[in-house]
C-alpha positions as CSV (number, residue, x, y, z in Angstrom):
1,M,12.8,-59.3,292.6
2,R,10.0,-57.7,290.7
3,N,9.1,-58.5,287.1
4,Y,7.8,-55.9,284.6
5,E,6.8,-55.7,281.0
6,I,7.3,-52.5,279.2
7,M,5.7,-52.0,275.8
8,F,6.5,-48.9,273.9
9,I,5.9,-47.5,270.4
10,V,8.7,-45.8,268.4
11,R,7.9,-43.1,265.8
12,P,7.7,-44.6,262.3
13,T,9.4,-41.6,260.6
14,L,12.8,-42.7,261.9
15,S,15.2,-44.8,259.9
16,E,15.9,-48.4,260.8
17,D,19.3,-47.5,262.4
18,E,17.7,-44.7,264.4
19,I,15.0,-47.0,265.7
20,K,17.6,-49.5,266.8
21,G,19.5,-46.7,268.5
22,V,16.4,-45.6,270.4
23,V,15.7,-49.2,271.6
24,K,19.4,-49.7,272.7
25,N,19.4,-46.3,274.5
26,F,16.3,-47.2,276.5
27,E,17.7,-50.6,277.2
28,N,20.8,-49.0,278.6
29,V,18.7,-46.7,280.8
30,L,17.2,-49.8,282.4
31,T,20.5,-51.6,282.9
32,T,22.4,-48.7,284.3
33,N,19.7,-48.1,286.9
34,G,19.9,-51.7,288.2
35,A,17.3,-53.6,286.1
36,K,18.1,-56.8,284.2
37,V,16.5,-57.0,280.7
38,L,15.4,-60.6,280.3
39,E,14.0,-60.4,276.8
40,T,13.5,-57.8,274.0
41,K,10.9,-58.4,271.4
42,E,10.4,-56.4,268.2
43,L,6.7,-56.7,267.4
44,G,6.9,-54.8,264.1
45,Q,5.0,-51.9,262.6
46,K,1.3,-51.7,263.3
47,E,-1.5,-49.3,262.4
48,F,-3.1,-47.4,265.2
49,A,-6.9,-47.5,265.8
50,Y,-6.7,-43.7,265.9
51,E,-4.1,-41.0,265.2
52,I,-1.6,-40.4,268.0
53,K,0.5,-37.2,267.7
54,K,-0.6,-37.0,264.0
55,L,0.9,-40.5,263.3
56,K,-1.1,-43.4,261.9
57,S,1.3,-46.2,262.8
58,G,4.4,-47.1,264.9
59,Y,7.0,-49.7,265.7
60,Y,6.1,-51.8,268.8
61,F,8.7,-53.2,271.2
62,L,8.4,-55.2,274.4
63,F,10.9,-55.5,277.2
64,E,10.6,-58.1,279.9
65,I,12.7,-56.9,282.8
66,E,13.6,-57.8,286.4
67,A,14.4,-55.2,289.0
68,N,15.0,-54.9,292.8
69,D,13.3,-51.5,293.1
70,D,11.5,-48.9,291.0
71,K,14.5,-46.8,290.2
72,A,15.0,-48.1,286.7
73,I,11.2,-48.1,286.0
74,N,10.8,-44.5,287.1
75,E,13.8,-43.4,285.0
76,F,12.4,-45.2,281.9
77,D,9.0,-43.6,282.5
78,R,10.5,-40.1,282.9
79,L,12.7,-40.3,279.8
80,S,10.1,-41.8,277.6
81,L,7.7,-39.0,278.4
82,I,10.3,-36.5,277.4
83,S,11.5,-38.3,274.3
84,N,10.0,-37.3,270.9
85,D,11.0,-40.7,269.5
86,I,8.6,-42.7,271.7
87,V,4.9,-42.2,270.9
88,R,3.4,-44.1,273.8
89,H,4.6,-46.5,276.5
90,L,3.0,-48.9,279.0
91,I,4.6,-50.4,282.1
92,T,3.0,-53.4,283.7
93,K,4.1,-55.2,286.9
94,I,3.9,-59.0,286.5
95,E,2.8,-60.9,289.6
96,K,4.2,-64.4,289.9
């Protein structure tokens, strides 16, 4: 099993329900592709050091996941690059 941390930033112009929907949708992307979400953390809204896509802040989220292969990670990466709701994301492999 491989462990990963995925941090992503959701667009601040969305309503609270829309933000929860985006997070739930991407959590479902991971679980349907064989990953197990160990923990989900909402880190709150934070100001950026510089503007990203004409935005000055965003809502930060952190997933800690466990996966047998890269299928779920690759699908999350692909969909988050396409999505207008995710400003940035970072996937980190955790070595234990």
